[in-house]
VMD Tcl script that builds the backbone (N, CA, C; Angstrom):
set m [mol new atoms 453]
animate dup $m
set s [atomselect $m all]
$s set {name element resname resid chain x y z} {
  {N N MET 1 A 28.300 -13.631 -80.224}
  {CA C MET 1 A 29.059 -14.248 -79.359}
  {C C MET 1 A 29.444 -13.444 -77.957}
  {N N ILE 2 A 29.295 -14.094 -76.920}
  {CA C ILE 2 A 29.607 -13.573 -75.689}
  {C C ILE 2 A 30.734 -14.211 -74.996}
  {N N SER 3 A 31.682 -13.261 -74.656}
  {CA C SER 3 A 32.800 -13.939 -73.784}
  {C C SER 3 A 32.337 -13.845 -72.246}
  {N N LEU 4 A 32.591 -14.992 -71.529}
  {CA C LEU 4 A 32.541 -14.974 -70.224}
  {C C LEU 4 A 33.634 -15.601 -69.449}
  {N N LYS 5 A 33.874 -15.333 -68.394}
  {CA C LYS 5 A 34.960 -15.979 -67.529}
  {C C LYS 5 A 34.114 -16.636 -66.365}
  {N N ILE 6 A 34.147 -18.046 -66.380}
  {CA C ILE 6 A 33.266 -18.887 -65.590}
  {C C ILE 6 A 34.283 -19.754 -64.972}
  {N N ASN 7 A 34.275 -19.838 -63.462}
  {CA C ASN 7 A 35.038 -20.457 -62.725}
  {C C ASN 7 A 36.709 -20.416 -63.186}
  {N N SER 8 A 36.997 -19.203 -63.574}
  {CA C SER 8 A 38.457 -18.966 -64.017}
  {C C SER 8 A 38.828 -19.320 -65.430}
  {N N ARG 9 A 37.792 -19.879 -66.216}
  {CA C ARG 9 A 38.083 -20.421 -67.493}
  {C C ARG 9 A 37.058 -19.337 -68.553}
  {N N GLU 10 A 37.740 -19.090 -69.612}
  {CA C GLU 10 A 37.014 -18.327 -70.514}
  {C C GLU 10 A 36.359 -19.068 -71.683}
  {N N HIS 11 A 35.034 -18.629 -71.755}
  {CA C HIS 11 A 34.164 -19.191 -72.682}
  {C C HIS 11 A 33.652 -18.325 -73.549}
  {N N LEU 12 A 33.706 -18.571 -74.863}
  {CA C LEU 12 A 33.152 -17.829 -75.889}
  {C C LEU 12 A 31.763 -18.605 -76.441}
  {N N LEU 13 A 30.545 -17.878 -76.138}
  {CA C LEU 13 A 29.416 -18.695 -76.448}
  {C C LEU 13 A 28.548 -17.809 -77.422}
  {N N ASP 14 A 27.867 -18.574 -78.259}
  {CA C ASP 14 A 26.904 -18.140 -79.127}
  {C C ASP 14 A 25.518 -18.177 -78.591}
  {N N VAL 15 A 25.190 -17.046 -77.742}
  {CA C VAL 15 A 23.909 -17.064 -77.042}
  {C C VAL 15 A 23.179 -15.726 -77.375}
  {N N GLU 16 A 21.852 -15.752 -77.058}
  {CA C GLU 16 A 21.257 -14.456 -77.074}
  {C C GLU 16 A 21.477 -13.652 -75.823}
  {N N PRO 17 A 21.662 -12.364 -76.065}
  {CA C PRO 17 A 22.034 -11.680 -74.852}
  {C C PRO 17 A 21.075 -11.361 -73.793}
  {N N ASP 18 A 19.681 -11.740 -73.964}
  {CA C ASP 18 A 18.866 -11.654 -72.884}
  {C C ASP 18 A 18.756 -13.193 -72.262}
  {N N MET 19 A 19.352 -14.076 -72.908}
  {CA C MET 19 A 19.219 -15.448 -72.189}
  {C C MET 19 A 19.490 -15.328 -70.699}
  {N N PRO 20 A 18.807 -16.003 -69.843}
  {CA C PRO 20 A 19.253 -15.926 -68.363}
  {C C PRO 20 A 20.560 -16.681 -68.184}
  {N N LEU 21 A 21.501 -16.122 -67.308}
  {CA C LEU 21 A 22.737 -16.707 -67.088}
  {C C LEU 21 A 22.528 -18.129 -66.567}
  {N N LEU 22 A 21.661 -18.408 -65.744}
  {CA C LEU 22 A 21.454 -19.824 -65.319}
  {C C LEU 22 A 21.305 -20.795 -66.567}
  {N N TRP 23 A 20.858 -20.500 -67.503}
  {CA C TRP 23 A 20.597 -21.456 -68.680}
  {C C TRP 23 A 21.930 -21.656 -69.491}
  {N N VAL 24 A 22.646 -20.495 -69.467}
  {CA C VAL 24 A 24.067 -20.464 -70.148}
  {C C VAL 24 A 24.970 -21.311 -69.339}
  {N N LEU 25 A 24.884 -21.217 -68.022}
  {CA C LEU 25 A 25.601 -22.082 -67.125}
  {C C LEU 25 A 25.329 -23.646 -67.263}
  {N N ARG 26 A 24.058 -23.827 -67.203}
  {CA C ARG 26 A 23.764 -25.270 -67.332}
  {C C ARG 26 A 23.813 -25.973 -68.596}
  {N N GLU 27 A 23.278 -25.137 -69.626}
  {CA C GLU 27 A 23.073 -25.954 -70.837}
  {C C GLU 27 A 24.377 -25.586 -71.909}
  {N N GLU 28 A 24.988 -24.430 -71.730}
  {CA C GLU 28 A 26.059 -24.225 -72.679}
  {C C GLU 28 A 27.470 -24.417 -72.060}
  {N N ALA 29 A 27.660 -24.229 -70.715}
  {CA C ALA 29 A 28.929 -24.394 -70.120}
  {C C ALA 29 A 28.776 -25.707 -69.439}
  {N N GLN 30 A 27.617 -26.479 -69.516}
  {CA C GLN 30 A 27.545 -27.626 -68.799}
  {C C GLN 30 A 27.831 -27.749 -67.348}
  {N N LEU 31 A 27.506 -26.759 -66.639}
  {CA C LEU 31 A 27.799 -26.689 -65.220}
  {C C LEU 31 A 26.551 -26.765 -64.610}
  {N N ARG 32 A 26.049 -28.024 -64.004}
  {CA C ARG 32 A 24.621 -28.278 -63.574}
  {C C ARG 32 A 24.636 -28.173 -62.144}
  {N N GLY 33 A 25.497 -27.780 -61.444}
  {CA C GLY 33 A 25.444 -27.420 -59.854}
  {C C GLY 33 A 24.471 -26.587 -59.603}
  {N N THR 34 A 24.282 -25.500 -60.403}
  {CA C THR 34 A 23.423 -24.435 -60.257}
  {C C THR 34 A 22.086 -24.671 -60.687}
  {N N LYS 35 A 21.120 -24.582 -59.732}
  {CA C LYS 35 A 19.820 -25.246 -59.931}
  {C C LYS 35 A 18.675 -24.179 -60.282}
  {N N PHE 36 A 17.813 -24.739 -61.050}
  {CA C PHE 36 A 16.589 -23.998 -61.313}
  {C C PHE 36 A 15.466 -24.098 -60.336}
  {N N GLY 37 A 15.089 -22.880 -59.713}
  {CA C GLY 37 A 14.012 -23.140 -58.551}
  {C C GLY 37 A 12.753 -22.472 -59.094}
  {N N CYS 38 A 12.501 -21.246 -59.054}
  {CA C CYS 38 A 11.289 -20.432 -59.421}
  {C C CYS 38 A 11.242 -19.824 -60.746}
  {N N GLY 39 A 12.520 -19.382 -61.292}
  {CA C GLY 39 A 12.459 -18.772 -62.490}
  {C C GLY 39 A 12.283 -17.263 -62.399}
  {N N ILE 40 A 12.127 -16.526 -61.207}
  {CA C ILE 40 A 11.916 -15.232 -60.966}
  {C C ILE 40 A 12.702 -14.558 -60.057}
  {N N GLY 41 A 13.786 -15.159 -59.572}
  {CA C GLY 41 A 14.770 -14.633 -58.750}
  {C C GLY 41 A 14.395 -14.592 -57.303}
  {N N MET 42 A 13.468 -15.399 -57.000}
  {CA C MET 42 A 12.946 -15.105 -55.471}
  {C C MET 42 A 13.419 -16.345 -54.711}
  {N N CYS 43 A 13.750 -17.590 -55.099}
  {CA C CYS 43 A 14.007 -18.692 -54.097}
  {C C CYS 43 A 15.509 -18.778 -53.636}
  {N N GLY 44 A 16.504 -18.426 -54.856}
  {CA C GLY 44 A 17.690 -18.332 -54.710}
  {C C GLY 44 A 18.501 -19.714 -55.006}
  {N N ALA 45 A 17.771 -20.738 -55.464}
  {CA C ALA 45 A 18.400 -21.936 -56.003}
  {C C ALA 45 A 19.554 -21.727 -56.842}
  {N N CYS 46 A 19.426 -20.687 -57.762}
  {CA C CYS 46 A 20.311 -20.331 -58.894}
  {C C CYS 46 A 21.343 -19.468 -58.423}
  {N N THR 47 A 21.674 -19.086 -57.113}
  {CA C THR 47 A 22.531 -18.171 -56.778}
  {C C THR 47 A 24.050 -18.514 -57.146}
  {N N VAL 48 A 24.746 -17.515 -57.888}
  {CA C VAL 48 A 26.183 -17.602 -58.440}
  {C C VAL 48 A 26.721 -16.317 -57.802}
  {N N HIS 49 A 27.945 -16.318 -58.120}
  {CA C HIS 49 A 28.908 -15.136 -57.862}
  {C C HIS 49 A 29.203 -14.342 -59.094}
  {N N VAL 50 A 28.747 -13.183 -59.322}
  {CA C VAL 50 A 29.276 -12.345 -60.325}
  {C C VAL 50 A 30.167 -11.093 -59.801}
  {N N ASP 51 A 31.325 -11.134 -60.054}
  {CA C ASP 51 A 32.293 -10.156 -59.655}
  {C C ASP 51 A 32.266 -10.254 -57.997}
  {N N GLY 52 A 31.955 -11.454 -57.554}
  {CA C GLY 52 A 32.014 -11.564 -55.952}
  {C C GLY 52 A 30.617 -11.286 -55.272}
  {N N GLN 53 A 29.814 -10.863 -56.015}
  {CA C GLN 53 A 28.342 -10.587 -55.528}
  {C C GLN 53 A 27.608 -11.824 -55.758}
  {N N ALA 54 A 26.550 -11.872 -54.840}
  {CA C ALA 54 A 25.575 -13.043 -54.963}
  {C C ALA 54 A 24.458 -12.648 -55.997}
  {N N VAL 55 A 24.296 -13.407 -57.031}
  {CA C VAL 55 A 23.137 -12.995 -57.954}
  {C C VAL 55 A 22.321 -14.170 -58.264}
  {N N ARG 56 A 21.176 -13.835 -58.475}
  {CA C ARG 56 A 20.019 -14.841 -58.951}
  {C C ARG 56 A 20.104 -15.175 -60.348}
  {N N SER 57 A 20.811 -16.048 -60.734}
  {CA C SER 57 A 21.274 -16.245 -62.238}
  {C C SER 57 A 19.891 -16.503 -63.005}
  {N N CYS 58 A 18.849 -16.909 -62.641}
  {CA C CYS 58 A 17.554 -17.211 -63.389}
  {C C CYS 58 A 17.062 -15.977 -63.956}
  {N N SER 59 A 17.401 -14.754 -63.271}
  {CA C SER 59 A 16.885 -13.576 -63.867}
  {C C SER 59 A 17.834 -12.522 -64.230}
  {N N TYR 60 A 19.114 -12.991 -64.315}
  {CA C TYR 60 A 20.375 -12.292 -64.583}
  {C C TYR 60 A 20.705 -12.522 -66.062}
  {N N PRO 61 A 20.336 -11.431 -67.079}
  {CA C PRO 61 A 20.690 -11.764 -68.349}
  {C C PRO 61 A 22.141 -11.891 -68.748}
  {N N VAL 62 A 22.513 -12.924 -69.490}
  {CA C VAL 62 A 23.963 -13.285 -69.623}
  {C C VAL 62 A 24.648 -11.959 -70.265}
  {N N SER 63 A 24.121 -11.012 -70.835}
  {CA C SER 63 A 24.830 -9.848 -71.518}
  {C C SER 63 A 25.347 -9.035 -70.252}
  {N N ALA 64 A 24.700 -8.969 -69.164}
  {CA C ALA 64 A 25.183 -8.268 -67.929}
  {C C ALA 64 A 26.385 -8.820 -67.238}
  {N N ALA 65 A 26.661 -9.999 -67.615}
  {CA C ALA 65 A 27.791 -10.835 -67.000}
  {C C ALA 65 A 28.942 -10.800 -67.960}
  {N N ALA 66 A 28.888 -10.250 -69.062}
  {CA C ALA 66 A 29.971 -10.390 -70.061}
  {C C ALA 66 A 30.944 -9.551 -69.443}
  {N N GLY 67 A 32.447 -9.818 -69.491}
  {CA C GLY 67 A 33.424 -9.157 -68.986}
  {C C GLY 67 A 33.543 -9.224 -67.511}
  {N N LYS 68 A 32.783 -9.961 -66.833}
  {CA C LYS 68 A 32.843 -10.132 -65.341}
  {C C LYS 68 A 33.245 -11.498 -64.993}
  {N N SER 69 A 33.666 -11.790 -63.756}
  {CA C SER 69 A 34.017 -13.077 -63.339}
  {C C SER 69 A 32.765 -13.762 -62.602}
  {N N ILE 70 A 32.570 -14.958 -63.247}
  {CA C ILE 70 A 31.401 -15.667 -62.654}
  {C C ILE 70 A 31.966 -17.021 -62.013}
  {N N GLU 71 A 31.487 -16.996 -60.669}
  {CA C GLU 71 A 31.828 -18.388 -59.924}
  {C C GLU 71 A 30.521 -19.012 -59.652}
  {N N THR 72 A 30.726 -20.476 -59.874}
  {CA C THR 72 A 29.492 -21.325 -59.549}
  {C C THR 72 A 29.928 -22.257 -58.450}
  {N N ILE 73 A 28.978 -23.046 -57.924}
  {CA C ILE 73 A 29.156 -24.057 -56.957}
  {C C ILE 73 A 30.385 -24.912 -57.182}
  {N N GLU 74 A 30.619 -25.120 -58.505}
  {CA C GLU 74 A 31.708 -26.096 -58.932}
  {C C GLU 74 A 33.069 -25.576 -58.518}
  {N N SER 75 A 33.107 -24.006 -58.429}
  {CA C SER 75 A 34.543 -23.599 -57.960}
  {C C SER 75 A 34.689 -23.419 -56.524}
  {N N LEU 76 A 33.869 -23.756 -55.720}
  {CA C LEU 76 A 33.749 -23.651 -54.218}
  {C C LEU 76 A 34.922 -24.445 -53.826}
  {N N GLY 77 A 34.711 -25.651 -53.809}
  {CA C GLY 77 A 35.755 -26.501 -53.188}
  {C C GLY 77 A 35.755 -27.897 -53.816}
  {N N THR 78 A 36.475 -28.879 -53.460}
  {CA C THR 78 A 36.507 -30.186 -53.953}
  {C C THR 78 A 36.255 -31.215 -52.773}
  {N N ILE 79 A 36.123 -32.398 -53.206}
  {CA C ILE 79 A 35.985 -33.459 -52.145}
  {C C ILE 79 A 37.222 -33.423 -51.199}
  {N N ASP 80 A 38.340 -33.289 -51.845}
  {CA C ASP 80 A 39.472 -33.477 -51.002}
  {C C ASP 80 A 39.749 -32.154 -50.138}
  {N N ALA 81 A 39.398 -31.001 -50.702}
  {CA C ALA 81 A 39.574 -29.814 -49.958}
  {C C ALA 81 A 38.354 -28.802 -50.199}
  {N N PRO 82 A 37.418 -29.368 -49.220}
  {CA C PRO 82 A 36.064 -28.416 -49.164}
  {C C PRO 82 A 36.334 -27.037 -48.714}
  {N N HIS 83 A 35.462 -26.200 -49.183}
  {CA C HIS 83 A 35.314 -24.931 -48.623}
  {C C HIS 83 A 35.066 -24.873 -47.193}
  {N N ALA 84 A 35.176 -24.021 -46.401}
  {CA C ALA 84 A 34.813 -24.045 -44.907}
  {C C ALA 84 A 33.186 -24.033 -44.823}
  {N N VAL 85 A 32.432 -23.412 -45.731}
  {CA C VAL 85 A 31.106 -23.336 -45.720}
  {C C VAL 85 A 30.605 -24.865 -46.056}
  {N N GLN 86 A 31.184 -25.672 -46.927}
  {CA C GLN 86 A 30.882 -27.028 -47.448}
  {C C GLN 86 A 31.066 -27.874 -46.198}
  {N N LYS 87 A 32.228 -27.770 -45.479}
  {CA C LYS 87 A 32.650 -28.453 -44.142}
  {C C LYS 87 A 31.515 -28.233 -43.175}
  {N N ALA 88 A 31.159 -27.137 -43.034}
  {CA C ALA 88 A 30.130 -26.686 -42.067}
  {C C ALA 88 A 28.687 -27.119 -42.338}
  {N N TRP 89 A 28.451 -27.107 -43.559}
  {CA C TRP 89 A 27.222 -27.815 -43.963}
  {C C TRP 89 A 27.063 -29.336 -43.678}
  {N N ILE 90 A 28.301 -29.964 -43.857}
  {CA C ILE 90 A 28.148 -31.255 -43.277}
  {C C ILE 90 A 28.198 -31.559 -41.951}
  {N N GLU 91 A 28.884 -30.813 -41.269}
  {CA C GLU 91 A 29.087 -30.919 -39.875}
  {C C GLU 91 A 27.754 -30.717 -39.057}
  {N N HIS 92 A 26.887 -29.593 -39.536}
  {CA C HIS 92 A 25.609 -29.328 -38.932}
  {C C HIS 92 A 24.516 -30.081 -39.692}
  {N N GLN 93 A 24.733 -30.958 -40.696}
  {CA C GLN 93 A 23.771 -31.749 -41.360}
  {C C GLN 93 A 22.669 -30.799 -41.834}
  {N N VAL 94 A 23.061 -29.740 -42.609}
  {CA C VAL 94 A 22.188 -28.823 -43.064}
  {C C VAL 94 A 21.284 -29.381 -44.229}
  {N N PRO 95 A 21.722 -30.177 -45.126}
  {CA C PRO 95 A 20.833 -30.545 -46.315}
  {C C PRO 95 A 19.893 -31.759 -45.761}
  {N N GLN 96 A 18.694 -31.382 -46.414}
  {CA C GLN 96 A 17.721 -32.690 -46.208}
  {C C GLN 96 A 17.634 -33.168 -47.734}
  {N N CYS 97 A 16.815 -32.325 -48.564}
  {CA C CYS 97 A 16.630 -32.700 -49.841}
  {C C CYS 97 A 17.780 -32.445 -50.640}
  {N N GLY 98 A 18.249 -31.231 -50.315}
  {CA C GLY 98 A 19.632 -30.742 -51.040}
  {C C GLY 98 A 19.509 -29.829 -52.255}
  {N N TYR 99 A 18.127 -29.729 -52.521}
  {CA C TYR 99 A 18.078 -29.156 -53.991}
  {C C TYR 99 A 18.508 -27.676 -53.962}
  {N N CYS 100 A 18.147 -27.001 -52.705}
  {CA C CYS 100 A 18.446 -25.539 -52.837}
  {C C CYS 100 A 19.992 -25.206 -52.348}
  {N N GLN 101 A 20.808 -26.275 -51.868}
  {CA C GLN 101 A 21.977 -26.111 -51.143}
  {C C GLN 101 A 22.997 -25.520 -52.029}
  {N N SER 102 A 23.242 -25.791 -53.214}
  {CA C SER 102 A 24.198 -24.929 -53.859}
  {C C SER 102 A 24.039 -23.418 -53.954}
  {N N GLY 103 A 22.831 -22.928 -54.205}
  {CA C GLY 103 A 22.550 -21.554 -53.954}
  {C C GLY 103 A 22.714 -21.080 -52.627}
  {N N MET 104 A 22.292 -21.979 -51.666}
  {CA C MET 104 A 22.319 -21.437 -50.195}
  {C C MET 104 A 23.829 -21.272 -49.899}
  {N N GLN 105 A 24.787 -22.197 -50.394}
  {CA C GLN 105 A 26.063 -22.176 -50.094}
  {C C GLN 105 A 26.650 -20.931 -50.721}
  {N N MET 106 A 26.365 -20.679 -51.949}
  {CA C MET 106 A 26.991 -19.529 -52.731}
  {C C MET 106 A 26.457 -18.035 -51.918}
  {N N ALA 107 A 25.455 -18.242 -51.462}
  {CA C ALA 107 A 24.882 -17.077 -50.643}
  {C C ALA 107 A 25.500 -16.760 -49.315}
  {N N ALA 108 A 25.894 -18.061 -48.847}
  {CA C ALA 108 A 26.525 -17.831 -47.369}
  {C C ALA 108 A 28.016 -17.546 -47.705}
  {N N VAL 109 A 28.740 -17.967 -48.775}
  {CA C VAL 109 A 30.238 -17.570 -49.022}
  {C C VAL 109 A 30.170 -15.953 -49.318}
  {N N ALA 110 A 29.280 -15.549 -50.089}
  {CA C ALA 110 A 29.134 -14.100 -50.461}
  {C C ALA 110 A 29.026 -13.329 -49.002}
  {N N LEU 111 A 28.014 -13.836 -48.304}
  {CA C LEU 111 A 28.022 -13.117 -46.974}
  {C C LEU 111 A 29.135 -13.003 -46.055}
  {N N LEU 112 A 29.910 -14.098 -46.077}
  {CA C LEU 112 A 31.202 -14.288 -45.280}
  {C C LEU 112 A 32.266 -13.441 -45.914}
  {N N ASN 113 A 32.174 -13.257 -47.154}
  {CA C ASN 113 A 33.146 -12.452 -47.948}
  {C C ASN 113 A 33.010 -10.929 -47.396}
  {N N ASP 114 A 31.678 -10.659 -47.294}
  {CA C ASP 114 A 31.293 -9.049 -46.869}
  {C C ASP 114 A 31.350 -8.881 -45.460}
  {N N ASN 115 A 31.047 -9.935 -44.879}
  {CA C ASN 115 A 31.027 -9.992 -43.155}
  {C C ASN 115 A 31.665 -11.142 -42.731}
  {N N PRO 116 A 32.898 -11.155 -42.410}
  {CA C PRO 116 A 33.466 -12.337 -41.936}
  {C C PRO 116 A 32.879 -12.949 -40.357}
  {N N GLN 117 A 32.312 -12.048 -39.598}
  {CA C GLN 117 A 31.717 -12.424 -38.475}
  {C C GLN 117 A 30.420 -12.050 -38.181}
  {N N PRO 118 A 29.391 -12.616 -39.042}
  {CA C PRO 118 A 27.953 -12.129 -38.891}
  {C C PRO 118 A 27.218 -12.589 -37.612}
  {N N ASN 119 A 26.352 -11.818 -37.365}
  {CA C ASN 119 A 25.689 -12.310 -36.124}
  {C C ASN 119 A 24.297 -12.816 -36.624}
  {N N ASP 120 A 23.292 -13.269 -35.731}
  {CA C ASP 120 A 22.019 -13.897 -36.262}
  {C C ASP 120 A 21.275 -12.888 -37.163}
  {N N GLN 121 A 21.325 -11.603 -37.001}
  {CA C GLN 121 A 20.461 -10.617 -37.772}
  {C C GLN 121 A 21.287 -10.396 -38.862}
  {N N ASP 122 A 22.505 -10.321 -39.228}
  {CA C ASP 122 A 23.257 -10.267 -40.295}
  {C C ASP 122 A 22.970 -11.422 -41.096}
  {N N ILE 123 A 22.845 -12.641 -40.538}
  {CA C ILE 123 A 22.594 -14.006 -41.344}
  {C C ILE 123 A 21.179 -13.855 -41.796}
  {N N ASP 124 A 20.237 -13.576 -40.961}
  {CA C ASP 124 A 18.962 -13.579 -41.389}
  {C C ASP 124 A 18.660 -12.512 -42.674}
  {N N LYS 125 A 19.337 -11.330 -42.602}
  {CA C LYS 125 A 19.197 -10.286 -43.454}
  {C C LYS 125 A 19.655 -10.712 -44.904}
  {N N ALA 126 A 20.911 -11.437 -44.899}
  {CA C ALA 126 A 21.829 -11.714 -46.077}
  {C C ALA 126 A 21.145 -12.879 -46.843}
  {N N MET 127 A 20.598 -13.964 -45.902}
  {CA C MET 127 A 20.214 -15.206 -46.395}
  {C C MET 127 A 18.767 -15.259 -46.699}
  {N N THR 128 A 18.334 -14.821 -47.994}
  {CA C THR 128 A 17.112 -14.560 -48.348}
  {C C THR 128 A 16.773 -16.034 -49.331}
  {N N ASN 129 A 17.480 -16.991 -49.300}
  {CA C ASN 129 A 17.249 -18.009 -50.214}
  {C C ASN 129 A 16.125 -18.939 -49.521}
  {N N LEU 130 A 15.460 -19.560 -50.108}
  {CA C LEU 130 A 14.470 -20.300 -49.459}
  {C C LEU 130 A 14.749 -21.821 -49.403}
  {N N CYS 131 A 14.429 -22.346 -48.371}
  {CA C CYS 131 A 14.762 -23.717 -48.140}
  {C C CYS 131 A 13.539 -24.448 -47.817}
  {N N ARG 132 A 13.070 -25.275 -48.697}
  {CA C ARG 132 A 11.462 -25.984 -48.508}
  {C C ARG 132 A 11.606 -27.032 -47.249}
  {N N CYS 133 A 12.769 -27.361 -47.039}
  {CA C CYS 133 A 12.909 -28.332 -45.849}
  {C C CYS 133 A 12.909 -27.605 -44.461}
  {N N GLY 134 A 13.234 -26.346 -44.528}
  {CA C GLY 134 A 13.196 -25.580 -43.247}
  {C C GLY 134 A 14.396 -25.665 -42.410}
  {N N THR 135 A 15.656 -25.752 -43.007}
  {CA C THR 135 A 16.628 -26.052 -42.085}
  {C C THR 135 A 17.512 -24.771 -41.835}
  {N N TYR 136 A 16.555 -23.756 -41.614}
  {CA C TYR 136 A 17.187 -22.330 -41.355}
  {C C TYR 136 A 18.041 -22.246 -40.044}
  {N N ASP 137 A 17.656 -22.990 -39.157}
  {CA C ASP 137 A 18.398 -22.880 -37.797}
  {C C ASP 137 A 19.896 -23.529 -38.016}
  {N N ARG 138 A 19.851 -24.671 -38.745}
  {CA C ARG 138 A 21.167 -25.312 -39.031}
  {C C ARG 138 A 21.994 -24.436 -40.153}
  {N N ILE 139 A 21.466 -23.850 -40.959}
  {CA C ILE 139 A 21.941 -22.914 -41.845}
  {C C ILE 139 A 22.875 -21.853 -41.111}
  {N N ARG 140 A 21.995 -21.217 -40.174}
  {CA C ARG 140 A 22.685 -20.221 -39.360}
  {C C ARG 140 A 23.807 -20.594 -38.474}
  {N N GLU 141 A 23.635 -21.724 -38.015}
  {CA C GLU 141 A 24.867 -22.386 -37.218}
  {C C GLU 141 A 25.842 -22.774 -38.177}
  {N N ALA 142 A 25.727 -23.269 -39.129}
  {CA C ALA 142 A 26.756 -23.489 -40.264}
  {C C ALA 142 A 27.662 -22.328 -40.498}
  {N N ILE 143 A 26.795 -21.300 -40.930}
  {CA C ILE 143 A 27.515 -19.996 -41.179}
  {C C ILE 143 A 28.214 -19.593 -40.292}
  {N N LYS 144 A 27.774 -19.592 -38.908}
  {CA C LYS 144 A 28.772 -19.152 -37.691}
  {C C LYS 144 A 30.047 -20.235 -37.724}
  {N N SER 145 A 29.777 -21.351 -37.763}
  {CA C SER 145 A 31.012 -22.462 -37.737}
  {C C SER 145 A 31.985 -22.156 -38.785}
  {N N ALA 146 A 31.468 -21.764 -39.967}
  {CA C ALA 146 A 32.487 -21.567 -41.143}
  {C C ALA 146 A 33.063 -20.212 -40.803}
  {N N ALA 147 A 32.360 -19.171 -40.368}
  {CA C ALA 147 A 33.019 -17.988 -40.071}
  {C C ALA 147 A 34.342 -18.100 -38.951}
  {N N ARG 148 A 34.016 -19.121 -38.070}
  {CA C ARG 148 A 35.039 -19.388 -37.083}
  {C C ARG 148 A 36.186 -19.938 -37.890}
  {N N GLU 149 A 35.914 -20.728 -38.756}
  {CA C GLU 149 A 37.114 -21.572 -39.415}
  {C C GLU 149 A 37.954 -20.640 -40.415}
  {N N ILE 150 A 37.255 -19.719 -41.035}
  {CA C ILE 150 A 37.713 -18.722 -42.093}
  {C C ILE 150 A 38.589 -17.773 -41.286}
  {N N SER 151 A 38.174 -17.384 -40.075}
  {CA C SER 151 A 38.874 -16.221 -39.253}
  {C C SER 151 A 40.022 -16.721 -38.694}
}
mol reanalyze $m
mol bondsrecalc $m
mol representation Tube
mol addrep $m
């Protein structure tokens, strides 16, 4: 049994310690907002926060998350009270297909938590998630817009 704190809720789960956190979130905790992309931690569709740091959950063993605070896209905001990043994503029409966007938004929030006023170089360095639709210019502008709202 592994005890996890996911989105401020305690979960006691009977899973193998080497099971990727992604599958624990999606299949055991029934939180389907975090997406599977590549399975090797390269694309970032599976990005979540563990103790405030952006991690690729497809290659992060659940045993490494035990005792830590895990936040998924489901904790970011609501329809009535969206997070500043979510508002900016809508304002700048970032998503096209939308598949990578939960991981992209989680990476953007982690960036803004670490660097509340990033410049283009900071954003390019931190945002290593892949977007098959190529909306990188809109992503950069949305992050700047969210930074202005947060500060």
